[in-house]
N, C-alpha and C positions, 0 to 999 in steps of 0.2 A: 516537533520532531521533523528532521529533514534528512535528505540523502539516504533514505531507506532503500536498499537494493536487495537482490535475491541471492546473496551469498549464504552458504550454509554456515553453521557455527564455527567452522575452522577458519572462516574469513578468506578462503581461497577457492573452494569448490563452488562452482556456479552451474546450476542445471541449465540445460539448453532450451527447455520449453517455457512458453509464457506462463502457463498454469503453474508449473513447479516454482518458477521465480515468484509469481504472485502469492502463492501459498506461503512461501518463506517470508516474504515481506509482511503479509498480514500476521504471521506468527511473531515476527520481530516487533511489530507495532503492538500487539497484544502484550508481549513481555514488558515493553516499556510502560504501557498503561498500567499494568498490574504493579509494577515497581513504584508507581505513584498512587497506589490504592484507587485506581480508576479502571474503567472498562470501555468497551466499544460505545456504550451509551453516553460517554463523556465527550466523544468526538463532536466537534462543531464545524470543522473544515477539513477537506481532503483535496489535495492537488496531486494528480497523477501525470507523470511525463511518460508518454508512449513513444517508443522508437519507430513503431509502424502503426499507422492508423487502422490497418486491417485487424489489429488486436483489440480494438475498442469493444467489440461485442463480448469477447472473453473477459475484458476488464469489467464491463457492466455486470456480467454474470457473477464474477468473483465478489464484487462490491455488494450485490444483492444477497449473495450467500452469507456474507459476513454481517451486513447491516439490516437486512430485511427491508422494511418500509421506513426505517429511521430517516428523517430528513435532515441533511446537513448541507453546508455550502460545498459545492463540487466544482472543480475545474479540471479539465483534461487538456494537456498540451501535447501536441505531436511534434517531436523534434529529434535531432541527432543527439544521442547520449554520449557521455564521456568515454565509456567502454563499449565498443561495437557489439559485445556479447550480451549487454544488458537489454532486456526486452521492455523494462519499465523501471521507474524510480518513483518514490512517493514522498510527499510531505504531509504532515497532519498537525492539526491544532486541536487540543482538548482542553476542556474547562470543567472543573468539578461542578456537577449538577447539585441542586439543592434536593437532598434526599430526605 
């Protein structure tokens, strides 16, 4: 999954805060995983693009809130994003675990 950003379901409304955008992105990610009969435990890699390195601490808090101690491949890139209102964008790779 790539290009996950913090728009609400209408595809137009974008919250201003990092936390609100991150919550929406994690919600979108969970919806996509569920549609494939998967969950957060199937994530193997996560790449987060941050518009501002000052948001890294909040990014880590959000990731720990969602994944706990689950260990996956992580990359954080600080860069200018396509829309200046975006605080972050995410890409994720998931693989069905042997259950």
